[in-house]
N, C-alpha and C positions, 0 to 999 in steps of 0.2 A: 423177355423180361418178366412178363406175367408168371410164367413157370417158375422163374427164379424167386420171385416174391412169395409165391405160395409154398415153395420149398423152405424158404425162410420162415415163413408162418407157421408151417408144420413143426419145424424144428424148435421154434420159440414156444409152441404149445406143449410139446414134449418137455421142454426144460422148465416150463412154469411149474410143473408138479400140480399142486392143488389150487391154482389160480382160476377157479371156475365159479363165477357169480352169475346167477340167473335173475333177471328182473323183467317184469312186464311194463311197458310204457303205459301211458294213459290211452293207448290205441291198440291195434290189433297185433303189434309185433312183440316177440318175446326175444330178449337180447340176452346171450351168455357170453361173458368175457372168457375167452380161451387163454389169452396171455396179455401181459402188459410189460414190456421190456425197454429198458433204457438202451438207447443205441449211441453210437460214436458221433454220427452225422448230426448236423444242426438243422433246425427249421426255423426260418425267419431270424437267423443269427443266434437262436437259443438252443440249449440242450434239448434233445429230442427223445421221443418215445414211439414205439410201435406198438399199437393195440391191435389185437386180433379178436374179432367177435364172430359169433354164430347168431344169425337172425332167422327166426322161424316165424312165418305168417301162415295162418290157417286159410282155407279156401274163402274167397270173398272178402276177406279182411284187408284193412290198410293201415299204414303208418301215418304219424303226423308229418307235416312238412318240417324240415329241419335242415341245418347246416353242419359241416364238419370243420374243425379248426386246422386241418391239414388235408392233404391229398388222400383220396381212398382209392383202393383196388379191391374190386369185388368179383367174386366167383359164384355163379348160381349153381349150387350144388344138387339142388332137387327142385322139380316143379317148374312153374313159370313165374316170371317176375315183370310187372309193369313199372316202368321207370319214366319219370318226367323231370328233367333237370333244367333249371332257370326257365327260359321262354322257348326251348327246343320241343319239338313235338314229342309226345310220349312214344315209347316203343316197348315192345314185349320181348324179353329174353327167356331163353330156354335152358334147362339144365345143360352144363358144360360150357356155357357162354360166360364172358367176363365184361366188366366195364370200368373205366376209370372216371374218378369224380374229383374235379379241381378243388383246391382249398376255397372254402367259403361260398361255393355255389348253393342255390336253393334246390334241395331235392323236393320238389312240390308234389310229386306222386311216388308212392311207395306201396305197391299193391300186389296181392296175389289174385290174378284173374282166373286162375285154373280151378279144377276140381280136386287137387291133391295139395298137400302141404308144401309150401315153398321153403327151402332153407338156402341161406347165403352165407358165405364165409367172406368177411371183410377185413382188410388190413388198413388201418388209418394211421398216418405218420403225423405227429403233432408235437408241440413243445411240451416239455415236462411239466409246466406249471398250468396247463389247460385244465379247467375244473370239469368239463364234460367232453366226451368224444363225439356226442351228437347234442347239438343245441337247437331245441324246439323253435320254430318261427313263431314270433308273435302273431296272434290272431288279428286279421284286419277287422276293423269295426264298420 
């Protein structure tokens, strides 16, 4: 199933033409949107979209805690990636590995623990009216 999703993602990336927007969060992640495509399927009963992004994290850098408005399927393309979802123990994934992230869970750890750049390719399915594909978690006081 993961292979099918990434084949779909690659096809959407090619079909998107010039849909490449890079932005740096207020953290150590650089996010480049490869494509954003309306799809036939529905998410939570609403019209849906599949957004494909490339995330780059330099060695020792981390992203902010965040949530996604739909399920995410992520492929570690390069380097190592430390992941912590909800209250589960953190784990380190290596290039070639994948993970699934359920809708709305808290990605509390998003870090490059290695010595080389980390690159991830993520496909997030979400409703078309979602304002953000990654919603930063409010900081605890």
